[in-house]
N, C-alpha and C positions, 0 to 999 in steps of 0.2 A: 405322870398322868396327863399333864398339859400337852406333851408331845403326842400322846395317844389321841387326845381330842382334836388336835390340829390335823393329824393324819386322817382321822375319821371324817372331819369336816371337808378336807380336801378330796377325799374319796367320794363323799356324797355330792360335792359340787361337780366332780368329773363325771359321775353317773348321771346326774340330773341334766347336764349340758349335753345335748345331742346336736349333731350337725343337721341343719335343714338346707334344702335346696332352695335356691332363689326362685320365687314364683313370678312368672311373666304375667303381667296384667294387661288386659285390653278392655276398652269400653267402646261399644257400638250403639249409638242412639240416633244416627242421622236419618232424616226423612227428607226427600226431595220433592218439591211441588212446582208445578207450572200453574199459574193462576190466570184463567181466561174469563172475559166478560161475556155478556149475552150474545155477542157477535162472533165469539170464538177467538178474539184478539188477546194476546198475552199482555195483561195490564202491567206486568213488571217491565216490559219494554218501553212503556210510555207514561202511563198514569201514576204508578205507585213507586214509592221509594221506601227504604227501611224506616223512615220516620212515620210512615203510614201504617206500620205493622207493629203489633205487640203480641208477645208470647206469654201465656199464663200456664203455670203448672197447678193442677188441682191437688190439694193435699188430701190426706186420708180422711180428714174431717169435712172435706167439701169446700174448703176455702180456696179462692183463686189467688195465686201468688205471682205477681208480675216478674218476669225474668229480666233483670237488669243488674249488671255488675260492671261498673266502669273500669275495674282493673283487668278485665278479661280482653282477649283479642276480639272476641265477638260478644260485646256487652249484653246484647239482647238474646243470646243463645241462638242466633240465626244470622244469615247473610244472604244477600242477593248476589249470585254469580253469573257470569256470561260464558257460554260454551262456544262462542264465536258466531252463533246464529240467533239464539234466544236466550233470554235471562230465566233463571230458575231460582227458587228459594231453597236454601239448605237450612234446616232447623234441627234442633236436637231435642228429642222427646224426653219426657219425664221418666227416669228410671228409679225413682225413690220409692221402692216397695220391696217386699220380700220375694223370694223366688216363686215363680208361677202366679204372682198376683198381677192384676191389671192396674195400669195408671192412665191418667188422662192429661192431655195438654189441650189448650184452647188457643188458636191463632185468631187474633182480632184484626180484621182488615178494614181500614177506614172506608166507610160508605157501603159496606157489604155485611152479610150475615157472618157470624163466627164459624170457624172450621174446627171441628173436634178431631183429635188424634189420640187413639187409645192403643196402647201396646201391652203385651204380656211380657213381663220382666223375666229374664233368664240369667241366673247366676250359676257359674260352674268354675270352680277353682278361682283363678284370678281374672276370669272373663265376666263381663257384664254387658248385657244387650237385651234384645227383644226377639220374640218368636212371632207372635201374632201381631198384625197391624190392621187397624180399622181407621179409616178416614171418613168422617161424617157418617159413621155407622156401616160403611161398606168394607167388607174384608178385602184386603189387598193381597193377592197371591204373591208368593216368594219371587217368582220370575219377573214380576213387575216392579219390585222394590229397588232395583239397581238403576233405574232411570226415573226421571221426574214423573210424578203422578199428576195427571191433568185434573184440575179442580175447576168446575164451572161455578163462578161466583154468583150469588143471588143478592 
């Protein structure tokens, strides 16, 4: 009887275990911005540093949560980069939502009005990213998302 139970348990274990394929995962949440003053000058080239910028994610309850994690390579979830001519800001939008829901991030720029970044979260398989992008309420077409979006600071 014990042998029969062992065989039955082994058979159930074998049937219950099925081989699964490894899922490749990718996350895309990058938004690139060029910040210009009232004269059209890029303030990242001269006036502002990363210390003058803070990124907040807005939770589903409406709470602003500052992005800072000292153990990350980019502790503020953003960085100022230089393409050889001009500096740009790379930041990573909030993707903490269900599929097809919108999330909001707020970029606080010292001495200027806040910049809002709203994305529609897209989850498919192991991929996570966004489809729709709104900066300060303006819809940014797909073809303009692969280069820095020029933002006039106020």
